[in-house]
C-alpha positions as CSV (number, residue, x, y, z in Angstrom):
1,X,-0.1,0.0,0.3
2,X,1.0,3.7,-0.7
3,X,-1.1,6.0,1.3
4,X,1.5,8.9,2.2
5,X,4.7,9.8,0.2
6,X,7.0,12.9,0.0
7,X,9.2,14.6,-2.9
8,X,11.9,16.9,-1.5
9,X,12.6,18.1,-5.1
10,X,11.5,20.9,-6.4
11,X,10.2,21.7,-10.4
12,X,14.0,22.0,-12.1
13,X,15.1,19.0,-10.3
14,X,12.4,16.9,-11.7
15,X,12.5,17.7,-15.2
16,X,16.3,17.4,-15.1
17,X,16.3,14.0,-13.3
18,X,13.2,12.9,-15.9
19,X,14.9,14.9,-19.2
20,X,10.8,16.4,-19.1
21,X,9.6,19.6,-19.7
22,X,6.7,21.3,-17.6
23,X,3.3,22.1,-18.6
24,X,3.0,25.7,-19.2
25,X,2.9,27.4,-15.5
26,X,3.1,24.5,-13.7
27,X,6.0,24.7,-11.2
28,X,5.6,21.5,-8.6
29,X,7.2,22.6,-5.0
30,X,8.9,20.3,-2.4
31,X,6.5,18.9,-0.6
32,X,6.7,16.1,2.6
33,X,3.0,15.0,3.4
34,X,1.8,14.0,0.1
35,X,-1.9,12.0,0.6
36,X,-4.6,10.9,-1.6
37,X,-6.7,13.7,-3.2
38,X,-3.6,15.8,-3.6
39,X,-2.2,17.3,-6.8
40,X,1.0,15.7,-7.6
41,X,3.7,16.0,-10.3
42,X,3.3,13.0,-13.3
43,X,5.8,12.4,-15.7
44,X,4.4,10.7,-18.9
45,X,5.0,10.2,-22.6
46,X,3.6,12.8,-24.8
47,X,4.1,13.9,-28.4
48,X,7.2,12.6,-28.8
49,X,8.8,13.6,-25.6
50,X,8.2,13.7,-21.8
51,X,6.1,16.4,-20.2
52,X,5.8,16.6,-16.4
53,X,2.0,18.1,-15.5
54,X,-0.1,18.0,-12.1
55,X,-2.7,15.2,-11.7
56,X,-5.1,14.4,-9.0
57,X,-3.6,11.1,-6.9
58,X,-6.9,9.2,-7.0
59,X,-7.9,7.8,-10.5
60,X,-11.1,9.3,-11.7
61,X,-13.1,8.7,-14.5
62,X,-17.0,9.5,-15.1
63,X,-18.1,6.4,-13.9
64,X,-15.9,6.1,-10.6
65,X,-16.0,9.7,-9.5
66,X,-19.1,9.2,-7.1
67,X,-17.9,5.7,-5.6
68,X,-16.1,5.6,-2.7
69,X,-13.7,2.9,-4.1
70,X,-9.9,3.7,-2.6
71,X,-8.5,4.2,-6.5
72,X,-5.3,5.9,-5.1
73,X,-3.6,2.5,-5.3
74,X,-3.7,-0.6,-7.6
75,X,-2.8,-4.0,-7.2
76,X,-0.2,-5.1,-9.8
77,X,-1.4,-8.6,-9.6
78,X,-5.0,-7.6,-10.8
79,X,-4.0,-4.7,-12.9
80,X,-3.7,-7.0,-16.4
81,X,-6.8,-8.1,-16.2
82,X,-9.2,-5.4,-14.2
83,X,-11.9,-3.5,-16.6
84,X,-10.7,-0.8,-15.2
85,X,-6.9,-0.9,-15.1
86,X,-6.2,-3.2,-17.7
87,X,-6.6,-0.5,-20.6
88,X,-4.3,2.0,-18.8
89,X,-1.6,-0.1,-18.6
90,X,-1.8,-0.8,-22.2
91,X,-1.8,2.9,-23.2
92,X,-1.7,5.1,-19.9
93,X,1.5,4.2,-18.1
94,X,3.2,7.4,-16.3
95,X,5.8,7.9,-13.7
96,X,5.5,9.5,-10.1
97,X,8.3,11.1,-8.9
98,X,9.2,10.8,-4.9
99,X,12.1,10.7,-3.1
100,X,10.4,8.5,-0.3
101,X,7.4,7.2,1.2
102,X,5.4,6.6,4.7
103,X,4.4,3.4,6.0
104,X,2.5,2.6,9.6
105,X,3.6,-0.9,10.8
106,X,0.5,-3.1,11.7
107,X,2.1,-5.1,14.2
108,X,3.0,-1.6,16.5
109,X,-0.6,-0.6,16.2
110,X,-0.4,1.9,12.9
111,X,1.1,4.8,15.5
112,X,4.6,5.1,14.7
113,X,5.4,6.0,10.9
114,X,8.5,5.0,9.2
115,X,10.1,6.3,6.2
116,X,11.0,4.0,3.0
117,X,13.4,5.2,0.6
118,X,16.5,4.6,-1.6
119,X,19.9,4.5,0.4
120,X,21.2,7.1,-1.7
121,X,18.4,9.2,-1.0
122,X,18.0,10.0,-4.7
123,X,14.6,11.2,-6.7
124,X,13.0,7.7,-8.4
125,X,9.6,7.2,-9.6
126,X,6.7,4.9,-8.6
127,X,4.9,2.9,-11.4
128,X,1.5,4.9,-12.3
129,X,-1.6,4.8,-14.3
130,X,-3.4,7.9,-15.5
131,X,-6.5,8.7,-17.1
132,X,-8.5,12.2,-18.4
133,X,-12.3,13.1,-19.1
134,X,-13.7,16.2,-19.7
135,X,-15.4,17.4,-16.8
136,X,-17.6,20.5,-15.7
137,X,-17.5,23.0,-18.4
138,X,-15.5,20.6,-20.6
139,X,-12.4,21.3,-18.3
140,X,-10.0,18.3,-18.7
141,X,-9.7,16.3,-15.4
142,X,-6.2,14.5,-15.0
143,X,-5.5,11.8,-12.2
144,X,-3.5,9.1,-11.2
145,X,-2.8,5.7,-9.3
146,X,0.0,4.5,-8.1
147,X,0.7,0.4,-8.5
148,X,1.3,-1.7,-5.4
149,X,3.2,-5.1,-5.4
150,X,4.2,-7.2,-2.7
151,X,6.6,-6.2,0.1
152,X,10.7,-7.0,-0.7
153,X,12.4,-8.6,2.3
154,X,13.2,-4.9,3.7
155,X,9.3,-4.2,3.5
156,X,7.8,-7.2,5.0
157,X,8.8,-6.0,8.7
158,X,7.0,-2.7,7.8
159,X,4.1,-3.7,5.9
160,X,2.8,-6.7,3.6
161,X,2.9,-4.4,0.2
162,X,4.5,-1.6,-1.3
163,X,4.5,0.8,-4.3
164,X,6.4,-0.2,-7.1
165,X,9.2,1.5,-8.0
166,X,10.5,1.6,-11.8
167,X,14.1,1.0,-12.3
168,X,15.9,4.1,-13.6
169,X,16.9,2.1,-16.4
170,X,13.5,1.0,-17.1
171,X,11.7,4.4,-17.2
172,X,12.0,4.7,-21.2
173,X,10.2,1.1,-21.1
174,X,7.3,1.9,-18.7
175,X,6.8,5.2,-20.4
176,X,7.1,3.7,-24.2
177,X,3.2,4.1,-25.3
178,X,4.1,2.0,-28.5
179,X,4.5,-0.9,-25.9
180,X,0.4,-1.9,-26.1
181,X,1.0,-5.4,-24.4
182,X,0.8,-5.9,-20.7
183,X,3.4,-8.9,-21.7
184,X,6.0,-6.0,-22.3
185,X,6.1,-4.2,-19.2
186,X,4.6,-6.3,-16.6
187,X,7.7,-8.0,-15.1
188,X,8.6,-4.4,-14.3
189,X,5.5,-4.4,-11.7
190,X,7.9,-6.4,-9.1
191,X,9.1,-5.5,-5.6
192,X,12.3,-3.3,-5.9
193,X,15.4,-4.9,-4.6
194,X,15.9,-4.6,-0.8
195,X,19.5,-3.8,-0.8
196,X,19.4,-0.6,-2.4
197,X,16.7,0.4,-0.2
198,X,16.2,1.5,3.8
199,X,13.9,2.5,6.3
200,X,13.8,4.1,9.3
201,X,10.8,5.1,12.6
202,X,10.5,9.0,12.1
203,X,8.2,11.1,14.6
204,X,4.1,10.9,14.2
205,X,3.9,14.6,13.4
206,X,1.2,16.5,11.2
207,X,1.5,19.0,8.8
208,X,4.0,19.6,5.7
209,X,7.9,20.1,6.7
210,X,11.0,18.5,6.2
211,X,11.1,17.2,10.2
212,X,8.4,14.9,8.8
213,X,11.1,12.7,7.1
214,X,13.6,12.8,9.7
215,X,14.8,10.0,12.0
216,X,13.5,9.3,15.5
217,X,16.6,9.8,17.9
218,X,16.9,7.4,20.6
């Protein structure tokens, strides 16, 4: 599961890292407490290049927007056969930039948050799916979801699931919209290697500040 994450990088860092251009007038700032329904920066392939644009982190269509389903995550095991997610897996894949995510281990009563990130502290990307439709007054509504998979060895002590992280070397493959068969990319929906990640406890704070990501001192 992925219900909270953070991105410590600003617009220019994201654009440079993903070799993208920003949608006109869009300049995301660092955020330390990103939650479902937030507008988040998303990288997708469009018109022969990569574009960075905002999307609502909660997949929304004319048929799902009034439902109470939790559409901020999509289960990797079900995505290829899902009537909702399968068409998006074929043609609407995206990268969602992040520098870490939060989990609350259920074994500890869910009261002690942990940060999970790459050991390098570098910016990475969740595997995402996106969609759009004409909303009120024909305004385009863009939204996305983060794909989750089973936990790697590191994450098993924190949570039984984790977001899919696309390896940097495979990001171009994930964004390639000429690949329209799930078999071409579903191998990427796997747990990220534990050896490249770390997890540590943080204080149960609220708000949106760098302190949310600082390790607890003992």
